[in-house]
C-alpha positions as CSV (number, residue, x, y, z in Angstrom):
1,M,-2.4,-15.8,32.3
2,H,1.0,-16.7,33.7
3,T,1.7,-19.1,36.6
4,A,5.1,-20.0,37.9
5,A,6.6,-21.9,40.8
6,G,10.0,-20.9,42.0
7,T,13.0,-22.0,44.1
8,A,14.8,-20.7,47.1
9,T,17.9,-18.5,46.9
10,G,21.1,-19.4,48.8
11,D,21.2,-22.8,50.6
12,D,17.5,-23.2,51.6
13,H,16.4,-26.8,51.7
14,A,13.6,-27.9,49.3
15,A,11.1,-30.6,49.7
16,R,8.3,-32.2,47.7
17,A,5.9,-34.0,50.0
18,P,2.3,-34.0,48.8
19,H,2.1,-37.8,49.7
20,L,4.6,-38.8,52.3
21,P,5.7,-42.4,52.7
22,T,4.2,-44.2,55.7
23,S,7.4,-44.6,57.7
24,P,8.7,-41.4,59.4
25,A,12.3,-42.3,58.4
26,R,11.3,-42.8,54.8
27,R,9.2,-39.6,54.9
28,A,12.2,-37.6,56.2
29,A,14.6,-39.2,53.6
30,A,12.2,-38.5,50.8
31,R,11.8,-35.0,51.8
32,S,15.5,-34.2,52.1
33,S,16.5,-36.0,48.9
34,R,14.2,-34.4,46.3
35,P,15.6,-31.5,44.3
36,D,14.2,-28.1,43.9
37,A,11.6,-27.8,41.2
38,N,12.5,-25.8,38.1
39,A,10.3,-22.8,37.3
40,R,7.3,-23.6,35.2
41,S,4.9,-21.3,33.4
42,L,1.7,-21.4,31.3
43,E,0.6,-18.6,29.0
44,N,-2.9,-17.6,28.1
45,P,-4.3,-14.2,26.9
46,T,-5.0,-11.8,29.7
47,M,-8.4,-10.4,30.3
48,N,-9.7,-6.8,30.8
49,M,-10.3,-5.4,34.2
50,L,-13.3,-7.0,35.8
51,A,-14.1,-9.1,32.7
52,P,-15.6,-12.6,33.1
53,A,-12.9,-15.1,34.0
54,A,-11.8,-17.5,31.3
55,T,-12.8,-21.1,31.9
56,N,-9.2,-22.2,31.4
57,A,-7.6,-19.5,33.5
58,F,-5.9,-22.0,35.9
59,T,-4.3,-25.3,35.1
60,P,-3.7,-27.4,38.2
61,A,-1.2,-29.6,36.3
62,S,1.3,-26.8,36.6
63,L,1.4,-27.3,40.3
64,D,1.7,-31.0,40.6
65,H,4.7,-30.9,42.9
66,P,4.8,-27.8,45.3
67,T,8.3,-27.5,46.9
68,Y,9.1,-26.2,50.3
69,Q,11.8,-24.7,52.5
70,S,12.6,-26.3,55.8
71,G,12.5,-24.7,59.2
72,S,10.4,-22.8,61.8
73,G,10.7,-19.0,62.0
74,N,13.5,-18.8,59.5
75,E,14.5,-15.8,57.4
76,F,13.5,-17.3,54.0
77,A,14.3,-15.9,50.6
78,T,12.7,-17.3,47.4
79,E,11.9,-16.2,43.9
80,A,9.8,-17.6,41.0
81,L,11.8,-15.7,38.4
82,P,15.6,-15.4,38.6
83,G,16.7,-12.0,39.9
84,A,13.2,-11.0,41.1
85,L,14.6,-10.4,44.7
86,P,16.3,-7.0,45.0
87,H,19.9,-7.2,46.4
88,G,21.1,-5.1,49.3
89,Q,17.8,-3.3,50.0
90,N,14.1,-3.9,50.5
91,S,12.4,-1.1,48.5
92,P,14.5,-0.1,45.5
93,Q,13.4,2.9,43.3
94,K,12.5,0.4,40.6
95,A,12.0,-3.3,41.6
96,P,13.1,-6.0,39.1
97,Y,10.6,-7.0,36.4
98,G,8.5,-3.9,37.0
99,L,7.2,-5.4,40.3
100,Y,5.9,-3.5,43.3
101,A,7.6,-3.8,46.7
102,E,5.2,-4.3,49.6
103,Q,5.9,-5.1,53.3
104,L,3.5,-7.4,55.2
105,S,3.9,-6.9,59.0
106,G,2.7,-9.6,61.4
107,T,4.0,-7.9,64.5
108,A,4.7,-4.3,65.6
109,F,7.6,-2.5,64.0
110,T,9.3,-2.3,67.4
111,A,8.7,-5.9,68.5
112,P,11.9,-7.5,69.9
113,R,14.0,-8.9,67.0
114,A,13.5,-12.5,68.2
115,H,9.8,-12.1,67.9
116,N,9.5,-9.7,65.0
117,R,7.7,-11.1,62.0
118,R,7.4,-9.5,58.6
119,A,7.9,-10.3,54.9
120,W,8.8,-8.2,51.9
121,L,6.8,-9.1,48.8
122,Y,7.6,-8.3,45.2
123,R,4.3,-8.4,43.4
124,I,2.6,-7.5,40.1
125,R,0.1,-5.2,41.7
126,P,-0.1,-3.8,45.3
127,A,-2.7,-5.3,47.7
128,A,-4.5,-2.0,47.7
129,V,-5.8,-2.5,44.1
130,H,-9.4,-3.6,44.5
131,L,-12.8,-2.0,44.6
132,P,-14.4,-1.0,48.0
133,F,-15.5,-3.7,50.4
134,E,-19.2,-4.3,51.3
135,A,-20.5,-6.4,54.2
136,I,-21.8,-9.9,53.5
137,A,-25.0,-10.9,55.3
138,Q,-24.2,-14.4,56.8
139,D,-24.2,-16.0,60.3
140,H,-22.0,-19.1,59.8
141,F,-18.5,-17.7,60.2
142,H,-18.1,-15.0,62.8
143,S,-16.7,-14.0,66.2
144,D,-19.8,-13.7,68.3
145,F,-19.3,-15.8,71.4
146,H,-21.9,-14.2,73.6
147,A,-25.2,-15.2,71.9
148,V,-25.8,-17.9,74.5
149,P,-24.4,-18.3,78.0
150,P,-21.7,-20.9,78.3
151,S,-22.6,-24.1,80.2
152,P,-20.6,-26.0,82.8
153,N,-21.8,-29.3,81.2
154,Q,-19.6,-31.7,79.4
155,L,-20.4,-31.2,75.7
156,R,-19.8,-33.5,72.7
157,W,-20.7,-33.3,69.0
158,D,-21.0,-35.7,66.1
159,P,-19.3,-34.7,62.8
160,L,-20.8,-32.1,60.5
161,P,-22.6,-33.7,57.5
162,A,-21.3,-33.2,54.0
163,P,-22.9,-30.2,52.3
164,A,-25.7,-31.0,49.8
165,A,-25.1,-28.1,47.4
166,G,-21.7,-26.9,46.0
167,T,-20.0,-25.3,49.0
168,D,-16.4,-24.0,49.0
169,F,-14.0,-23.8,51.9
170,I,-15.1,-20.3,53.1
171,D,-18.9,-21.0,52.8
172,G,-18.3,-24.4,54.5
173,I,-16.9,-22.9,57.7
174,V,-19.2,-23.0,60.8
175,T,-18.2,-21.2,64.0
176,F,-18.6,-23.6,67.0
177,A,-17.0,-21.7,69.9
178,G,-14.4,-19.2,71.0
179,N,-13.3,-16.6,73.5
180,G,-11.8,-13.1,73.4
181,G,-11.9,-11.4,70.1
182,P,-10.0,-9.7,67.3
183,D,-10.4,-6.2,68.7
184,A,-8.5,-7.1,71.9
185,Q,-6.1,-9.3,69.9
186,T,-6.5,-12.2,72.4
187,G,-8.4,-15.5,72.4
188,C,-9.5,-17.7,69.6
189,G,-12.3,-18.8,67.4
190,I,-12.9,-22.5,66.9
191,H,-14.6,-23.6,63.7
192,L,-15.4,-26.7,61.7
193,Y,-15.5,-26.9,58.0
194,A,-17.2,-29.2,55.4
195,A,-16.8,-28.4,51.7
196,N,-17.3,-30.0,48.3
197,A,-16.2,-27.3,45.8
198,S,-12.9,-25.6,45.0
199,M,-12.4,-21.8,45.1
200,T,-11.3,-20.7,41.6
201,D,-12.2,-17.1,41.2
202,R,-12.6,-16.3,44.9
203,F,-9.9,-15.4,47.4
204,F,-9.9,-14.9,51.2
205,Y,-7.8,-13.3,53.9
206,N,-8.4,-13.0,57.7
207,A,-7.5,-9.7,59.3
208,D,-8.7,-11.0,62.7
209,G,-6.1,-13.8,63.3
210,E,-3.9,-16.5,61.9
211,L,-5.6,-19.7,60.8
212,L,-4.5,-23.2,62.1
213,I,-6.1,-25.7,59.7
214,V,-6.5,-29.3,60.8
215,P,-7.8,-31.5,58.0
216,Q,-9.8,-34.6,59.0
217,Q,-11.1,-35.9,55.7
218,G,-9.9,-34.9,52.2
219,R,-6.8,-33.1,51.1
220,L,-6.5,-29.3,50.7
221,R,-4.5,-27.3,48.2
222,L,-3.8,-23.9,49.7
223,L,-2.7,-21.5,47.0
224,T,-1.4,-18.4,48.9
225,E,0.3,-15.2,48.1
226,L,3.6,-16.7,49.3
227,G,3.4,-20.1,47.6
228,V,1.4,-23.4,47.4
229,I,0.9,-25.8,50.2
230,D,-0.6,-29.3,49.8
231,V,-2.0,-30.6,53.2
232,E,-3.7,-33.9,54.0
233,P,-5.2,-35.4,57.1
234,L,-2.5,-36.0,59.8
235,E,-0.9,-32.7,58.6
236,I,-1.7,-29.2,59.7
237,A,-1.2,-25.9,58.0
238,V,-0.9,-22.3,59.4
239,I,-1.8,-19.3,57.3
240,P,-0.7,-16.0,58.9
241,R,-3.1,-13.1,59.6
242,G,-3.6,-11.1,56.4
243,V,-2.2,-13.6,53.9
244,R,-4.5,-14.0,50.9
245,F,-5.3,-17.4,49.6
246,R,-7.8,-19.8,48.0
247,V,-8.5,-23.4,48.6
248,E,-8.8,-26.3,46.1
249,L,-10.1,-29.8,47.0
250,P,-8.1,-32.5,45.2
251,D,-10.4,-35.2,46.5
252,G,-13.7,-33.3,45.8
253,Q,-14.7,-33.2,49.4
254,A,-13.0,-32.1,52.6
255,R,-13.8,-31.8,56.3
256,G,-11.8,-30.6,59.3
257,Y,-11.2,-28.1,62.0
258,L,-10.0,-24.5,62.2
259,C,-8.4,-22.6,65.1
260,E,-8.5,-18.8,64.5
261,N,-5.8,-17.3,66.7
262,F,-6.5,-13.7,67.7
263,G,-3.5,-13.4,69.9
264,A,0.3,-13.8,69.7
265,I,1.6,-15.7,66.7
266,F,1.9,-19.5,67.2
267,R,5.4,-20.6,68.0
268,L,7.2,-23.7,69.1
269,P,7.3,-24.2,72.9
270,D,10.5,-24.1,75.0
271,L,11.7,-27.6,75.8
272,G,13.2,-27.0,79.3
273,P,14.6,-30.2,80.8
274,I,13.7,-32.2,77.7
275,G,16.8,-30.7,76.1
276,S,17.5,-29.3,72.7
277,N,15.5,-31.9,70.7
278,G,12.0,-33.4,70.9
279,L,8.3,-32.7,70.4
280,A,7.9,-30.9,67.1
281,N,11.3,-30.4,65.6
282,P,11.8,-27.1,63.7
283,R,13.3,-28.8,60.6
284,D,10.0,-30.6,59.9
285,F,8.1,-27.4,59.4
286,L,7.8,-26.6,55.6
287,T,7.2,-23.2,54.1
288,P,6.5,-22.9,50.3
289,H,8.7,-21.5,47.7
290,A,7.5,-18.5,45.7
291,W,4.7,-19.1,43.2
292,Y,2.5,-16.7,41.4
293,E,-0.3,-16.4,38.9
294,D,-0.8,-13.5,36.6
295,R,-4.5,-13.6,35.5
296,E,-7.2,-11.0,35.1
297,G,-10.9,-11.2,35.4
298,D,-13.9,-10.5,37.6
299,F,-12.9,-12.0,40.9
300,E,-14.1,-11.7,44.5
301,L,-11.9,-10.9,47.5
302,V,-13.5,-11.9,50.9
303,A,-12.1,-10.5,54.1
304,K,-12.9,-11.4,57.7
305,F,-12.6,-8.1,59.7
306,Q,-13.7,-7.6,63.3
307,G,-15.8,-10.7,63.3
308,H,-17.7,-10.1,60.0
309,L,-17.2,-11.1,56.4
310,W,-16.7,-8.4,53.7
311,R,-16.3,-8.7,49.9
312,A,-14.8,-6.6,47.2
313,R,-14.5,-7.0,43.5
314,I,-11.0,-7.3,42.2
315,G,-9.8,-7.4,38.6
316,H,-6.8,-9.7,39.0
317,S,-5.6,-12.6,41.1
318,P,-4.1,-11.3,44.3
319,L,-1.8,-14.3,44.3
320,D,0.8,-12.4,42.2
321,V,3.8,-12.4,44.5
322,V,6.8,-13.3,42.2
323,A,9.4,-13.2,45.0
324,W,9.5,-12.7,48.8
325,H,11.8,-12.8,51.7
326,G,11.2,-12.7,55.5
327,N,9.9,-14.8,58.3
328,Y,6.1,-14.2,58.1
329,A,4.8,-16.9,55.9
330,P,2.4,-19.9,55.8
331,Y,3.7,-23.3,56.7
332,K,2.7,-26.9,57.2
333,Y,3.7,-29.7,59.6
334,D,3.3,-33.5,59.5
335,L,1.9,-34.6,62.9
336,R,3.3,-38.1,62.2
337,L,6.8,-36.6,62.7
338,F,6.1,-35.5,66.3
339,N,8.7,-36.9,68.7
340,T,6.5,-38.1,71.5
341,I,7.8,-37.9,75.1
342,G,6.3,-40.1,77.8
343,S,7.0,-41.9,81.1
344,I,9.1,-45.0,81.2
345,S,8.6,-45.6,84.9
346,Y,5.2,-44.7,86.4
347,D,2.2,-42.4,86.1
348,H,0.8,-40.6,83.0
349,P,2.5,-37.2,82.7
350,D,0.6,-34.0,82.2
351,P,-0.7,-33.5,78.6
352,S,1.7,-30.6,78.1
353,I,4.3,-33.2,76.9
354,F,2.2,-33.4,73.7
355,L,2.4,-29.6,73.0
356,V,3.0,-28.8,69.3
357,L,2.4,-25.0,69.1
358,Q,1.6,-22.3,71.6
359,S,0.2,-18.7,71.5
360,V,1.8,-17.1,74.6
361,S,0.0,-14.6,76.8
362,D,1.3,-11.7,78.9
363,T,1.6,-14.1,81.9
364,P,4.7,-16.3,81.9
365,G,3.9,-20.0,81.7
366,V,0.2,-19.3,80.8
367,D,-0.7,-19.6,77.1
368,T,-3.7,-18.0,75.4
369,I,-3.9,-21.2,73.2
370,D,-2.0,-24.5,73.3
371,F,-2.3,-26.9,70.4
372,V,-1.8,-30.4,71.7
373,I,-1.9,-33.8,70.0
374,F,-2.4,-37.3,71.2
375,P,-0.5,-39.4,68.6
376,P,0.4,-43.1,68.4
377,R,2.7,-44.0,71.3
378,W,3.9,-46.7,73.6
379,L,2.6,-46.9,77.1
380,A,5.1,-48.6,79.5
381,M,4.3,-47.2,82.9
382,E,4.2,-50.0,85.5
383,H,1.5,-50.3,88.3
384,S,-0.1,-47.1,86.9
385,F,-3.4,-46.1,85.4
386,R,-2.2,-45.6,81.8
387,P,-5.0,-43.6,80.1
388,P,-5.4,-39.8,80.7
389,W,-6.6,-39.5,84.2
390,F,-9.8,-37.9,85.7
391,H,-9.3,-34.1,85.7
392,R,-10.6,-30.7,86.5
393,N,-8.7,-27.8,84.9
394,I,-8.4,-24.1,85.3
395,A,-8.0,-24.1,81.5
396,S,-10.7,-25.0,79.0
397,E,-10.3,-27.9,76.6
398,F,-11.8,-28.3,73.1
399,M,-10.9,-31.7,71.4
400,G,-11.2,-33.1,68.0
401,L,-10.4,-36.5,66.5
402,I,-8.7,-36.9,63.2
403,Q,-8.6,-40.7,63.0
404,G,-9.0,-43.8,65.1
405,V,-10.1,-44.0,68.7
406,Y,-9.1,-41.7,71.6
407,D,-7.6,-43.8,74.4
408,A,-9.8,-42.2,77.1
409,K,-13.1,-42.8,75.3
410,A,-14.1,-46.2,74.1
411,E,-17.0,-45.0,72.1
412,G,-19.0,-41.9,71.1
413,F,-16.1,-39.7,70.3
414,V,-15.7,-40.3,66.5
415,P,-13.4,-38.9,63.8
416,G,-14.7,-35.5,62.7
417,G,-16.5,-35.0,66.0
418,A,-15.6,-32.6,68.9
419,S,-15.9,-32.3,72.7
420,L,-15.7,-29.4,75.1
421,H,-14.8,-29.5,78.8
422,N,-14.7,-26.0,80.2
423,C,-13.0,-24.5,83.3
424,M,-13.4,-26.9,86.3
425,T,-15.8,-29.2,84.5
426,G,-15.0,-32.8,85.5
427,H,-13.9,-35.1,82.7
428,G,-11.8,-38.2,82.1
429,P,-12.1,-41.8,80.9
430,D,-15.5,-43.3,80.4
431,A,-16.6,-46.3,82.5
432,E,-15.5,-48.9,80.0
433,T,-12.1,-47.4,79.6
434,F,-11.6,-47.1,83.4
435,E,-12.5,-50.8,84.0
436,K,-10.3,-52.1,81.3
437,A,-7.3,-50.0,82.3
438,S,-7.8,-50.8,86.0
439,H,-7.3,-54.5,85.2
440,A,-4.7,-54.3,82.4
441,D,-1.3,-56.1,82.8
442,T,1.1,-53.1,83.3
443,A,4.1,-55.4,83.2
444,K,3.7,-55.4,79.5
445,P,4.1,-52.3,77.3
446,H,1.1,-51.4,75.1
447,K,1.0,-49.4,71.9
448,V,-1.8,-46.9,71.3
449,D,-1.8,-47.1,67.5
450,A,-3.7,-45.8,64.4
451,T,-5.1,-42.7,66.3
452,M,-4.7,-39.0,66.3
453,A,-6.6,-36.7,68.5
454,F,-5.9,-33.0,69.2
455,M,-6.8,-30.5,71.9
456,L,-7.0,-26.7,71.9
457,E,-6.5,-25.6,75.5
458,T,-7.2,-22.0,76.4
459,R,-6.8,-19.9,79.5
460,A,-10.2,-18.3,79.0
461,V,-13.6,-20.1,79.0
462,I,-14.6,-21.4,75.6
463,R,-18.0,-20.2,74.8
464,P,-20.1,-22.3,72.3
465,T,-22.0,-20.4,69.7
466,R,-25.8,-20.6,69.2
467,F,-25.2,-23.0,66.3
468,A,-23.2,-25.4,68.5
469,A,-25.5,-25.2,71.4
470,E,-28.6,-25.9,69.3
471,S,-27.0,-28.2,66.7
472,A,-28.5,-31.5,65.8
473,Q,-24.9,-32.9,66.1
474,L,-24.9,-32.1,69.9
475,Q,-24.9,-35.4,71.8
476,A,-27.6,-34.8,74.4
477,R,-26.7,-38.0,76.4
478,Y,-22.9,-37.5,76.5
479,F,-23.0,-37.4,80.3
480,E,-24.1,-41.0,80.4
481,C,-20.6,-42.3,79.6
482,W,-19.6,-41.6,83.2
483,Q,-22.7,-42.9,84.9
484,G,-21.5,-46.5,84.8
485,L,-18.5,-45.7,87.0
486,K,-19.0,-47.9,90.0
487,K,-18.4,-47.3,93.7
488,H,-15.3,-49.3,94.6
489,F,-14.6,-47.8,98.0
490,D,-14.3,-50.2,101.0
491,P,-13.0,-48.7,104.3
492,A,-12.1,-52.2,105.5
493,K,-10.0,-53.0,102.4
494,R,-7.0,-51.0,101.4
C-alpha cells in the first residue's frame, strides 16, 4: 500500500487546522503561518484483486496534519507527487506516472463560466473499475418524503441516542425530513447521524446531491478522492455530488446533522449593501491538498442513487487521485469565523443577515435552501425586543443546535436536537424568553455567548419521514412552551 499527501502548485495558500486556537485572530494567524506539508508515504505489499484487506492497510499516523488551500470557488491545482499534473492540457496521450485522466463534472458542460464546476483528476484507476452494483435493503437513509402527510404543527425532537452496536457513518444516518428529490434536481434531504465506528474498507458517494455535514459531537476525518478534511463541532464540511469518501471517527463517537442538497450547488450569497466584506468570507473556506492511497483488497463501494442505497465490490481503494485541478472539490468552513452583522440602533433584522451558504432556485431572490447560523453576538438594539420575534413564514424552517442555548428558547431545545416550523406555522420565543426580554434593560448591550444554532430554510414544505413522525425523540408537548404567553392587551392603556 502507498499513501501520500501533497502540496499545491503555484501560489496556493496552505493551512493546517485540525485544532484551531480559541481566538478568531489566533486561528487566522495560525492558519496563514503554517507551511505546506511535505509529501509523506508508507509502503506495504499490495494485495490481489478482491483479496481480504490487510489489517495494517491504513496508518492514520501518516495523516496527522492535513493541509488546505484557501478560497471559495477557486481554480485549485494540487499534486501529491511532483509533476503528476500535466502541463498545458487536461488529457494527454499518456499521463504522468502512468495515471488515468478523468473529468468530474458538477454542472452541465454549457453552464455559464462563472457557475461552471468541474475537476480533472489524475488517478491510479478510473472510477469505472468495480463490479456491478446491487440494491441494499434498508429504510434509514432514503429520499421518500411522502410516507406520511406533513403536519402544520410545530415539531421538535430530542437528540438521537448513541448506537449500541458498531455503526459507521453511513449506517448511522437517519433520514428525518425533506422535499423535492434527486430526479428533479431540486429540494433537499435532512438527516441526522450517530456513529461509533470508522469506515476502513468501505467507501461512499452520493449521486443524488452534495452533502453539507454539520458535526455536533465528535470530530470527523473525511478521507476523500481529492484530499483529507478534519472537521470538528463548530465547523462544517461540504462534499460535492459524486465525490467518493470514507469517514473515520478520531474520538470514537460522533453525532450531527446532514443536509443533502439536490439542487444548485451551494455558494456564498451576494452581500448587497453590506459591501465587499462580511458574513462568511471566501478566504476562510479550506479545500484539501491532493492525497491518495494505493491499496488493494476486497472493499465495498456504497452509492446513493435516486433515493436508494446500492453497493458494489471493488478491488482497490477509490481514493487514488494523485493530482487534480479544478473548482469542484470538498471544503470546510469554521463557523466561528463568521462576521456577524446586526442592528446597532433598533429592531432585530431578518435572519437572512446570518446566511452562510445558499442553493439558488430559478426565481431570483428565492433560494431552494438557505443555510443560516445563529452565532455568538452582541445585541445593542435600544427600546427593542431583542430575541428573534414571533413569525409566520412562506418558507419552512428546520433548526438544529450545535452547542449552548438558542436565545429564543429557554429550555427544551437541546444540543443535538431539532425543530421544524413549516410554511405559515406560527413560532417564536417561548413564554419565559418573552417575559425576560420584555423587561430587559435595553440601554445596556448584551452578549449572546457560548451558543451556535443553525437553520435550513427552504422554499418548499419540509415533509417529515415516518421515522421522524413516529420517533420516540419527538417531543409531544412542544406546543406547551407558548401556552404560558399571557394576555397583556388593555384598550385603556397604551
